[in-house]
N, C-alpha and C positions, 0 to 999 in steps of 0.2 A: 503493499500499499504506499502510495507517494503521500508525504506530508510537505506541503508546499508553504514557502515564505515564512520559514521558521528560523528563530535565533538559535545559535549554538550557546549553550549555557556553560559547558565545561567540556574538556577534553582529557583523556589520560591515556598513557601508553607505558608498557614495561620494556625496557632496554634488551635488546637481543633476543625478543621474541615476536611472535605475531598477535600480541594481545593489544589491542587499541580499542578505546570505548569513548562514548560521547553521550552527554545529556543535551537533549533537543527539547527547546520550549514547546509545552503542550504536549510532550509524549512521556509516558510514565517510564521512569527509571532509567539507568544506564543502560545503553545500547552498544553491543559488541559490534565492531567492524569486521565483517566476514572475512575470515582468514584464509582466503583462497590462494593468495601469495603474500610473500613479504613486501614486495614493491606495491601492491594493491593496498595493503593495509597502510603502508606508509604514505601513498599519494593520498587517500581518502582522509588520513588524520591530518596531514598537512593542509588540505583544502579547508577541513572544519577548523582547524586553529587559526588559519588565516582569516575566515569568515568571523570568527569570535573575536580576534584582535582589531579587525577592522570595523566592527559593527555591521556586517553584511548579513543578509539573510540567505538561507539555503533551501533547497529541495532535496529531500532525502528519502530514499526508497528503503523501507524496512519489509523484509520478506515475512513469510510464515514461520521461519526459524527464530524471528524476532531479532535479527541481526541486520545492520546497515548493509545493503548490498550495493548501492549506488548514490550518488549526491552530485549536485553542481551548485555553484554560487549564483545567487539571482541578482 
């Protein structure tokens, strides 16, 4: 399900792993970034962190597994 025009409240990652999480405004709880690949987690985490730092909104797709599968800055 797409969640559109949302603010990023917080991001978290653990070094040397594919563990990346975000809190998206209006979406319940921490959402894990789908760990399909290391670069994929890093790229999504970077985009979410940049959106948070710059006060931009994002569109985020959260799949049935309750993980962030796609995102882009609006």
